[in-house]
Each structure stands twice: as C-alpha cells, then as structure tokens.
N, C-alpha and C positions, 0 to 999 in steps of 0.2 A: 189308224199306219202302227203295225206293230213292226216294234222295232228290238235287234240286240245289240248291245254294247259285251265288248271285247276286255279286260278288264280284272283287277281284282282291288285297285289299290283308293290312296283318297281322293287323288282328280278320278278315277269312276263313278264312287258318291258322291261325288258334289259333280258330275257330268248327268247321271243315270233324279240326284235330286232333283236339277234346271227342270232336266228331259221328260219328267213326272206330273210338270208344270202344266204342259202343253195339251192342251184340247187336240189338237192332229192327234195325240199320244192316245189307242184304247188297245194296248198292251207291252210290257217294256219287259222282256231277259236281258239276264246277269249272265256272263261265262266267262271264270266263275264265280266270280261275286266278292263279297264280302257277309258277314254280320250288316253293316249299315246297308248297303245296296238292297240287301234282303228287303228294305220298310218301302222301295221302289219296285222291285222287280223282282220277277219269276227267276231262278237259280239257278242254270245248268252245267250238268259238271262235264264238259268235251272243255278239251285244251286253245285258249285261244289263236295261238300260235298252229292251230294245224289245221291248213290250210282245205285240205279238204271236211274233214270233221265239223269245218265253221260253214261249209258252203252247206254239207248237206242239214244240216238242221235249220237253216237260209231255207230251203227248199222246200222239209217238210213239215211248217211252220207258215209258209207264204208271209216271210221275213219285209218290210219292204222298203230297209235304211239298216245298214247292219254299223255301225259308229265304233271306231278301230282306237281305245283309249293308250296302252305303251307300245312301246317302240318294235316289240317285238317280233308284234304280227304282221309291222306294218316291215320290214325288211325281209320275213319269212315270207313275202308275198301271198300274205293270205287279198287285201284287197283284189292283186293282181286275178286269182282265180275266181271271185264272187261277181269281178267286172266282168271278167270273160262270160261269163250263168247269166248277165242279166241283173244280179241282184246290186240296186244303188249301195256305195259307199261312201262316207264320210273317214277321210285318209289317204295318203298319196300308194301309189304301184312302189313295187321295191325296187326299180329306179330312181323314180326322186324321192324314196326316201332315204337315198344314198345322202342325201345332204348331212343327217345326224347318222347313217350308219359309218360312213367313213370321213374320218376328218381330211385326210390328203385328198382325199375326190372334192370338199369345197374347197381346202383351201389349192387349188388347183383352175378351180371354176370365178373363184376372184382371182386368183390374178392371171387369167383372161379377160377378165372381164373390167376391169380395175376396179374392184371394188374394192373400197378398205378395208386393210384386217393388220393382223401380227405378220411380219417378217417368217417365212418357217426353211427347213427342210424335209421333205423323208427318210427312211431308212426302213429296212427290211432285215439287217445283219447286225448286232448288237456292236462289235468293233468298229463299222463306220459310222458305227451314233454313236458313239463316248468321241470318236477323233472329231465331228461334227460338231462336239459342243464349243468347238474354240471360234467358230465364227459368229455364236451368242458373247451377248456383257452378261452379269449375274445381276437383278435373281433370271433364272429362264423357266420356258412352260416344257416340260416335259409330257404328252399324249401319247395312251393308247389311241393307235387308229379307225379302232371299233368301239358297239356298245360295252359300255364299264358300269353300268349304271346310274350313273353319277362321280361314277371315282372313280375313273381311270384318266383323272389331272393330277399332276404333281408341279408346284412351287417351289425349284429346288433354289436355294438361298449362297449356295454356295458346288464346286463343283465333284465335291465327293458325293453330297444328297442327288444333281444329278445324273452321276453316274453311278447309283445306287438304284436312282427308277429306271435307267433304259433295263438295268439288270430283273429288275422284277418283272418290268415288262414283260425283257425278252424267254424270261425262263419262267414263262407260266403263272402269271403272279394272275395275269389279265385273259388266259387261255388264249382264244382264238381272236376276241380285241386284240392283242399286243404282238400279233405276228407283223404288224407296222409299226411302225412308233412316229413321232411329227413332233417336233421337236421349234419351239417358237422368242419369238425374243418376248419377253415380259413386256403389257402394254403398262400404264400408268393412268389412273383415274377411278371414277368411281363405273358399276357395275350399273346397269340395269336389264330387263328383259322386257324386249317388245310384238308383237303379235298382230298374225297379219289372217287377213281369211279370204282362199283363192283360190280360182275353180279352173289356174291353168292360161287367165283370160283376164277378169275382174282380177286387180288387189285391192282391199277394204281394210282398215287399222282394227284392231280389237283391244286397245290397251295396253298399258304398263305392265308391269310387277314388279319388286324388288327384291332376289330371295336373298338370305343368308346359309350360301354354302358351309364353311366351315361350324364344327362341332361345339366350336367353346365359344362364352364370349367375347366383346369385342373380335368379332371373327378369326379365333384362333383355332389352332388346332388341326389333328386333317379334313378334308373335302369332306360331304354328304353329299347324299341327293339330294337335301335343304331341308333346314331346322327352321324354314318361318316364311312368309312373305307380306308382304300390302302392296295393293294397289292404290291410286294410281301410283308411281315411281315419278316426283315432282318433277326431281331431278332431270329427268328426260322432259326439256319443255316441250312447245309446243311449234319449234323453230327444229330443234336437236332433230323434233319425233318426225318431223317433213322433210329434216336429209337421210335420216333412218329409209324412210319411204321413198325416195328416189334415187338414194346413193347404194344402196348394199340391198331392201327387200324386194324393189320393179323389177332391176337389173337382173340378180338371180332368178323369180320367174321369170320373165322375156329369154333368158339365158336355158332354162331348162325350155321350155315350148319350142325354140327354133336347136332345140338337141334332139325334140322327138320323146323327152319323157313329164310331159308336162305337170308339174305338181298341183295337187286336187287338195284341198284340207286346210287344215293348219297349218302358220309356220311361224315358229318360235326363232328372232335373233335373240341369244345373247351379245351383247353389248358389252362394251367400252366406254364410256365418254372420256376423250383424251382431251387436251389442251387443239389438238386437229378437226377435234370434229368427232363423233359416234365412228367406229371402228368393231365390227365382226368378231366374236372371239367365234362362237360354232353357233349353227344351226338343231334345232329339236325338230324335227317332223309331228309333234301332236303337239295337245297342252304338256305346259310345264304342270309339273309338282314338285310343290305343293299354290305356286302359282294362279294356276286351272281353277283353286279354291277360291281365290280371292276374285277372279275374274267371273265367276259363275255368283259370290252374293253379288257382283254389282250391274249385271245383266239384267236390264232391262225387256222386256218383250219375250218371243217365243224359238227358243233355243234347236227345236227341232224343226221350223222353217228356219232359219238360215240354215242349219245343214245339207236340208235338202235343195236347197239351192246351189249349196254348193254341192255338192252329188251329181246336180242334174244340169252344170253347168249355165247357171240359170244368176249366178251372183250380181251380175250388173244390172237388174230385172227385178230388185230388191232396196229398201230403204240403206243404212248400215248399220251397223249395228249400234246401240243403243246403251253406254251404260252412264250409272249411276251417279251424280257428282260426290254420295258417300264414298269414306275412305274404309276397305276391308283390310284386317289381315289376320293372319294366320297363326298360329302356334304350336309346330308340330312335338306329340309329345313322342319320346323314341326310350325305347330297351335298355337297357344296361348294360353296356358293351358298343353299344353302337358306336361309331360302321363299322367295327368289325364283329365279332361274333355275339350277335343280342341275347337273351336274356331271356328267352321266350316262356309263357309258358304262366305268367303273373296275371295275379288278377283285376283286377278296372271296378268301381261302382262309383257312382254319380256323375252318371252322362246326363242323366233326366235335369241333377242338381243345374249342370250348365248351362244348358236352354231353358232352362226355365226364365232365366234371365237375358234373353233375348240371342242369345249363344249359336250357332252351330256345333255339332258336331260329328265331325267324319271322319270314317273311320279309315282307319291306310293298314294299318296290318292285326288282327283279332279274330277271333274263333271262339267261336261258341263250347261253351263243357261246363258238365253237367249246369242248365239252364243258366251260368251268367257270362260273362265279360272277358275273355281274357287273351295275353298278350301273344301273337303268331307273328311276330315279323323284327322288321328295326326299328320304322317308322311306325308307331301302331295310332299314334289319333291325329288329327288337324283341329286345333280348337281355332274357330270363326266368328268374329265377332267383326258389328260394323258403327261409325265414329261419324263426328262433323268435320274430326284433321286425324292424323296417325294418330296423336299422346292419345285419344279421345278412346280410338277403339281397341287403343294396347294395352288401357286399361280395360278394357269389357273380356277384353283375350284375356289376360290374368287371370281376370278376375272369375273366368269360365275355368279354369285351369284350378284353381286353386279350390275350384269343388268337387273336383273328379279326385278318386281317393287310388292310385297308381304305384303303390311303392314299389317297383322294382324297374319305374322310369324313370325321365329324369326330361327338362328341357332347359334350352337359355330363358333368359330371363329379362332379353335386350331387343327379340324382333323389333324394325324399325328404329332403329338407336339415333342412324343417324339422321332420316329425316324428324323425329320429334326431334332433337340435339337445334336445327333448323328450325323447327318453326318457335321454339323456344324463343331461338336470339329474333325471329321477328320480331311478338313479342316484344 
C-alpha cells in the first residue's frame, strides 16, 4: 500500500520510521518532510494544509492512506476533502478537530457532558476579559482559543501578568488564535498525557507520557512546544487511566458522534492529576510532539495496520495496541533563542555517533546545506533512547545528546526528573 504522510517535524519522523517497518507498506511519501524523514520516504513539495493539493497528489499516485501528522491540515479540512473523494485518512475531520482548534468549544463540550475540567469563562473582548479575572483566584490560566503551536497558554502568577497576557493575545500576539480568550482556574497536581485511538465508535488506549513544556530545567521559564518527554507516565496509574477513559475520553467520543461529527484518529488528552482525580486540561487532535517519539519507540506491531483499522471504521475488530514494558525518553535539542526567535543555520554533527550507542535521533527542524545538516527551526532534534527504568533511559538519551555537536543549540538536562526522583525513593 502507498501511504502519504503530512508534516515535517519530529513527530512525523517518528511516524515515518514506524510506518516504514510495516510489511503492508509498498511506498511512503511525505509532504513536505525533512532530512530525517527522507531516510524512509520520498519527499514531495506540496503544502500539507492545502486540501486540493493533497487530494491531487493522492489521486495521481494512487495513495491508499493519508496520515495527517500536525494540527494545521486537520483544522484546514484536509481530511474532509479526502474522505469526500474516497481517500482513506488517519485523522479527524475539521469539525471534530475543533477539540484542539478551539479551546472554548472543548470547554463547552465538557460542561455539557459533565467531563471533569477546570472552571472557565470565554471572552471575545479584552475589557470584558480583564473584568472577568475577578471570578478567578491566582495563579490563573490565560489561553488563546485557537492554534498557537503549543505556546498560546500563559500561567499568570499575579493580576498584572494576567492583564498583560490578555492584552498580548487580543492585540495580535497570537494572530487569529487570540481572537477569543479562555480564562481558567489554575489546577493543582501533576500533568500527564494520555492517548487513545478511536474510529468514532470503538475507543482503545494507546499509552501515556509526560511532557516537559517549560524551556528551563525544573520546569521554569516560558512554555514551549515541548522540551522532552518519557513514556509510560507511571504517575498515571492503571486506576487513573481507567478513570480517564471512562470519565473523559469515552464521553467525549460519544458526544462527538451524537453531534454528527464523529472523531476518528488519535485523541490526545492532556490531564491534570488532581486530588479529586484526573481532569482535562485540553485535547489535541493528533499525536503529541515529542510524546509521539517515545510512543513509537515502545509500540510493538504494525502501526500501518492500526491506522488502517481506524480509517476504515474497523478498530473494534483488531487487538488493542501493544506497547513494550520498556521506558522511552526523548530530549529536545533546540536552537538558541527558542521559544522566541531561534537561531537558524547552525551546523549539526555527530548524529551517527549518537545512534551508534542504540539511541534514535528524530529530525524536527533540520535542513541540508552544503551536504551537511543544519538547524532550520526552534526544536531541531529529538534524541530518544530506551531503558528498563526512566533513569536508565535518561542516561542513555543524554549519552547520545553528548555525542552530538550543535554549538548553536541547547537542551534541558533534566527530562524525566520527577519520575527519576520517585524511582530513587523507591530503591
């Protein structure tokens, strides 16, 4: 089967790497891809968020399945046009992708379905939003309603910071994503990411991970798209995972189907594990990045077969996904300046040496210049390793990081720190 993968980041490199292992695959294309993805796929220069361009290529090349990696093509309706023309798609339609595309949409759904989440209010006017702050304590969470590349969330410790975030979002700092703002109560607890596959009817769990959003060690500094992750997130115990499925994910899938907008694909629930149990922070309508990288390292079996079952509406006919007992951990190597303006063009060497020790380096924001690899984005590489424990996987990942020469880059040195501390306490 011929497959077209849309996207160009580390998540898509991980998906390409795993799809390439399927015996069902005869040819993999990627649009637009990156130098790492090019090891597994033929790159094609089309805009992944342009529905008609994607459809034309799928028709011309007799594509059997289109896998949509990032959120922008989902919200742009790429899946809708493909399905209307008989092309199988892994990823939701635009109406279902509102679960990520509009935080207000998701909060309203949670309110209707009694899905546990933070108290909130929606605003389309800066003055009303500032006045609405009085309903909430401090710290308070300010979110741009739309897509903001994982950076449209501000945790304001005081009223001045909250008002500044509101002004920034409404004054164009987040573009169309900030046309509406959601203010939420601050939830106390530990965050975890939980994934499920669904074809709109059947729902099966697909593992957990813990992301590290802040740019600085000890979870300090501004939010980013993610500086590293590990899987599984053992803080999300089997009992809590069952509650997340029963109280959050399954009611959401039922509600979307009942509304005539069934959700098909991977549903990523960002959870806060509070004293009252798991509460939904937000949904993503695709695999997380960099969580996808650690999930793909643990996935056993055929990813393409799983995606086909989802796309064909036959997920209930297959065995649930199998994830290994190993721990996988990934460290993001970012360009200096990230999450602000990253320094592009920096040379990168030593990837082969990093992988010689058993790690896998996924390309996230790279390009080829003069025959070598250079930085071409904010998050540049995802250095990923496995081990029997988080501490073991962490050590292996940082050994690989230290084999890479990237003078204009940086990384956090504490990915997995919470679970490593718990492991030490248990010894």
